[in-house]
Structures are given as C-alpha cells and as structure tokens.
N, C-alpha and C positions, 0 to 999 in steps of 0.2 A: 527757390532762391538760395538755399544753402542748407547745410546741416544746420539749421538756423536757430534763431530764437523763435523761429516759427514754431514753436511747439509749446511744450508745457511752459507755463509762465516761469521759466527758469533763467535767471540772468546768466549770461554766457560763462561765467566762471573765470573771469580774469581776476576777479576779486570775488566773483561769484559767477561761475561760468556764463559767459555772455550768450546771448540769444542765438543762435547761430543759424547760421548761414546757409544760404541756398547752395545746394550742390549744383553749381553751374556746369553741368557736364553735357557736352554735345551729344546729339543722337548718334553722330558718327562714331562715337567712342564705343557704344555698345550695340550698334545696329538699330538704334531707335531711341526715343526719348526715355530716360531713366525715370522710374517712378519711385519717389521716396515716400516714406510714411506708410501709414496703414490707411489713412483716410484721404481720399482725393477730393479736391474741390475744383469745380469748373469755373473759370473766370472768363468773362466775355471781354475781349479786347476790342477797342475801337480803332480801326485803322491799322493793325499790325498783323502778325501772323495769325492763322486760325486759332481759335480758343482750344486749348488742350488741358488735360487734367493737370492741376498744380499739386504735386505730391507734397504732403506735409507729414512729417514723421515725429512722433513724440516718444520720448524715452526718459524716464525719470533719471535725473542726474546728468543727462547729456544735452548738448545743444540741439536745437531743432533744425530740421532740414526743410528747405523749400527749393524746389527746382525752378530754374528759369523757364518761363512760358515760351513755347514755340521750339522749333528744331533748327532754326537758322538764326543768324546774328540779328540783333535788334538794330544794329547800325551797319552801314556798308563798310567794307574793308578799307583801310587807309590807302590813299593813292600816291602818297609821297611822304617826305619827311614830316614828322609831327611837329608839335611845337606848343609849348606853353599851355596854360590853363585858361579857362574862360575868365573874363574880367567883370562879369556881372551884367554885361549888356552886349548885344550884337552877337556875332558868331564866335564860337570858342575855337580852341586850337585843335580839337580832335572831333571825330564824329560823335563821340559820347557827349561832349560839351554841347554840340548842336542839338542833340535829342533833348537834353534837359532845358536848354535855353529856348526851345520851341514851345515850352509850357508857359502858361501865364505867370507861374510862380518861380520859374527857373532862374531868372536874373537875381531875385532876392535870395534864393537858396545858394546861389554862387557867392554872393556877397557875404552871407552868413557863415559859410564854410571858411572863407578867407579870414573872417573876423576871429575865428577860432584857431587860425593858423594852419588850416588844411587847404590843399590845392583844390580849386573849383573843379578841375578835371577829375580828381579822385572822387569827389562827391557825385559828380555827374556819372562816372563809370559805375558807381555803386547803385545809383537809382536805375540805371539801364539793366544791370544784372539782377537786381532785386525785384523789380516790378515792371520794367519797360517804362519807367517814369510815370506810372499810373498810381493814383491814390486809392489803394485797395482796402476794403473793410475786412475786419477779422471774420473768420468763418469757422464752423465746426467746433465751437467752444474754445478755440485758441484766442490769445490776445494779440497775435501777430497782425499788424496792420500798418497802413500808411505807405508812402512811396518807398521808404527805406525798410519796410517790413520788420519793425522792431516789436519785441514783446513789451508789455506795459512796464515790467520791472526794469528791463534794460534801458528803455527810453527814460524813465524817471531817474535812474541812477546817472545816466550820461548827461541829461539836461541839467541836473543839479551840479555835476562836476564841471560842465562847461561854464556855468554861471560863476562857480567858485573860482575858476581859473581866469575868467574874463569878466570882472565886476562891471565893466563898461556896458555889458549887455543888459544890465538891470533896467527895467522899464520898457525894454523892447522884446524881451524873451518871455514866452509863456511856459512856465515850468509845470503847469497842470497837465493832467492826462489828456485833456481836451486838445492841448497843443500838439499832440502827436499827429492829429489828422490835418494839420496845417503843414503842407509839404515844406515850405520855406523854414518853418519853425523846427520841424522834425529834422531838417538838414543839420541843424546845430548839434543835436544829439548824435546823429550818425557821424558827423565830422569828429566829434569828441571820441566816438568809438574807434574810428580809424586812427586817431591820435594815440589812444591807449594802445592800439596794436603796434604802432611804430615804436613807442617807448618799450614795450615788451620785447620786440624784436631787437632793438638796440641793446637791450640788457643781455642778450645772448650772442652778440657779436655781429649783427647785421647793421652795418654802420649808417647806411642811407637807404632805408627801406623804400622800395618802389610800390606802386599800387598792387602789383602782382604778389609781392611779399605780404603786404597787409591783407590782401584778399584771402590768402591761405589761413591767416589768423581769424579773419572775420567769418570765413566760411566753415572752417573746421574746428574752431575753438581755441581757447587759451592753452590747452594741453597739446593737441596735435598740430596746431597752426605753425608754431615755430619749427617743428620737425619738417613739415612740408616745405616751408619757406627756405630752409637750409639744405634740403635734399638735392642731389644732382638730377638732371633730367632723366637719366637712365634708371633711377631708383624705382622700386615698385611702390605705387600708391597703396596697394593692399597691405604690404608689409609695414609701410610707414604709419598707417592708420590702425593697424590691427590691435594695438594696445589700448585703443580708445573706443573702437566700434566693433561690433560682432560681424562675422562674415555676412550674415543676412542683412544687416543694416548697410553695409558697404555695397552689397549687391543691389539693394533697393535704390541706391544712389549712383548706380552705374559704374561702381568700382569693382573690377574683377582682378583675379591674381595676375593677369597680364597687363593691366593698366599701369602705365608709367607716370611719373610725376610730370615728365615733359608733355605727355598727352593731355593731362589735366590742365597744365598751364596753357596749352594751345587753345583749349576751349574758351578760356578767359580772353586770350588775345583775339580770337575770332569774333568775339562779341564787342570788345571795347577798343580794338585797334591799338594805336600808339599810346593811348592812355595807360596801358598795362605796364609800360616800362618807365613811366615818369614818377619822380619822387612824390610822396604823399604830403610831406610838409613843405610850406613855402618859406 
C-alpha cells in the first residue's frame, strides 16, 4: 500500500516521518506485481482479486511501504465525467466512493472525513489503495493495520491532531489505540494525514492539491512526496526518489530507472479513477 507506515513503527516524518505509504504501482509498470519489503504477508481477500503477497518493507528512518493487493484496479474505470465526493450515504460521485460506501462503516467514515475538512472521495480513494477497504490486522511484527493501514504512532499523532483542530469531535472520537481498528474512527486520523499533506504541499507552492498530489506525499513521505507531486510527467521517478531511497528499495517497489512520474501517476488513476484529480479539501 505504499512506501508506508507499514513498516517500522516510524511516524512518517512530516514532523516525524509519516507512516508511509503503499507503493501503489501497477503490475504493468514492471511486468508483474512489484514486491516491496523483505517480508511478505499473504492476505486473503473476500470477493476481490486473488490473494497475492502484500510486500512490506521496513527500513529505519524511512517510511514503510505496502503494495496494493492484486494486479488490477479495485474499482472499474470511470465511464464519464466524475463528480463530487460522497455525502455519507447512498452512491458517491466516483467508483472509489462506491467501494467505501458499500461497507457497513463507509457512510460514517465519509461523514467523519468531511467533519475534518477532507473530501469523502479522498478518504474513499485512500482506503481503496491501502487495503481495498478491508480492515486488516497487523502482521509480521509491524503495527500497520486497519482499513487505512496506519502505524500505531502515526495513527495516535493524527487522531490527536484531528481532535485538537476539531474540538467538536470530543465525545464521539476514540483517541485510543483500539480506535484504529474501527474503520470509521480510523478515517478521522487518515483524513487528518491527508490534510497535513495538503498543508505541506501548499507551503511549497501547490495551491490546490488534488488527491494525486497528496497521494505522492502519503505514499513517498514528507521528504520525497512534494518532489514527486511537483515533477512533470516526463521526469524519472528513479531520479526523483534516489535521494530518499536506495536503488534496491526502489526496485523492490517497482521503480526502475525507466519509470516516469507519469507512469506512477497512471497507476493511481487506474485504481481510483476520477477521484485522482479532485481536490482533497472541501
């Protein structure tokens, strides 16, 4: 699910490197699913693509990576103009909204994200990329878990920040670690994380960050994320990330010297459709 927080219990490093992010890279990019990490965990999916190894890579001082499960999109490609974010009930404006809203907790997760000021579509696209909107337990000694696949430290930091910025959530938000396995509650922390990404991107000149911009930050970390978000499609992902990750780490996450930023972006678009180009904040 990303060079993620899926890894050592290391906060992403936005103030402390955030969890990071699943390297959501399509099989088509490297001729097959890219395997991140050193340890692979097999996750059984109910009703989706066949279960595949979910690579998880841990490196001290770096965000963790988790690759999206499956080699095809979790959602069907858009069939026409997109539109809007989910409203907490009924069908959302994008296929990603529909995936999340099909879950019993989806409507509440949508409402919680908007309460934090984040588009319900952005939180839906995040759950699609991170776990296929499945509430996954931590494995292999990692603390990465939940629908939004957050490390314990990142979750705790973000849930507290969300409460501090939105006092009205008091009494309805669970700031304990147990709250991470409640998808609707974890959505609050994940929404705060996306919000943090937006603010960081705005500080370097990205005036109205889209989900695709924020995804670069969420997936590749506070250091590399803004560089990826601002790079032209023709730029080399390998060169853009080489100051933050070793060639072996990049190769394990499907990034080769010939991979372009545009190709990486296309893998995200293939999975979340029109959600990719919508603003994160409402």
